[in-house]
C-alpha positions in Angstrom: 195.5 -19.7 194.4 194.4 -16.6 196.4 197.8 -15.7 197.7 199.5 -15.7 194.0 196.2 -13.5 193.1 197.3 -11.2 196.3 201.1 -11.2 195.0 200.2 -10.3 191.6 197.6 -7.5 192.7 200.7 -6.0 194.4 203.3 -6.2 191.8 200.9 -4.5 189.8 199.9 -1.6 192.1 203.9 -1.2 192.4 204.8 2.2 190.9 208.2 1.2 189.6 206.3 -1.7 187.4 203.7 1.2 185.9 206.3 3.5 185.2 208.7 0.3 183.3 205.4 -0.6 181.5 204.9 3.1 180.4 208.5 3.1 179.3 207.9 0.0 177.2 204.8 1.3 175.8 206.6 4.2 174.6 209.8 2.4 172.9 207.5 0.3 171.1 205.4 3.7 170.2 208.3 5.3 168.7 210.1 2.0 167.3 207.0 1.7 165.0 205.8 5.2 164.8 206.1 4.7 161.0 203.8 1.7 160.7 201.5 3.2 163.2 201.5 6.2 160.7 201.2 3.6 157.4 198.4 1.5 159.0 196.0 5.1 159.8 196.6 5.6 156.0 195.6 2.5 155.0 192.6 2.3 157.7 191.6 5.8 157.2 193.3 7.6 154.8 194.6 9.5 157.2 197.7 11.7 155.7 201.1 11.4 157.4 201.3 15.2 158.4 197.6 14.6 160.4 198.5 10.9 161.9 201.8 12.6 163.1 199.7 15.5 164.6 197.0 14.3 166.1 198.1 10.5 166.9 201.7 9.6 167.4 203.1 12.6 168.7 200.4 13.0 170.9 200.7 9.6 172.5 204.2 9.9 172.7 203.6 13.3 174.6 201.2 12.2 176.7 203.5 9.0 177.8 206.6 11.5 178.5 204.4 13.6 181.0 202.9 10.6 182.7 206.7 8.9 183.1 208.1 12.5 183.8 205.2 12.6 186.6 203.7 9.1 187.8 205.8 8.8 191.4 204.5 12.7 192.1 201.0 11.5 191.4 201.5 8.6 193.4 202.4 9.9 196.3 199.8 9.4 199.5 198.1 13.1 200.1 196.3 13.5 203.5 193.0 14.5 203.0 191.2 16.4 205.3 187.8 14.6 207.3 184.2 15.7 205.9 181.7 16.8 208.1 
């Protein structure tokens, strides 16, 4: 059981896995953008323009940015020892 947990944790720490998960989330948001906008209107009476400007386009933009930079962010960096 501990071995399986260890394998699961290593898999989830894999940058490729995280990147693929972010890509799946991006595709899901893009494919369901109209439904998300409709839900925001039904729940909060948020107009379509406002929903796109403050919610969906922001999330899509951040996902693109994260997918583009995740490999660079995950690289090990040298840290100088503190005194």
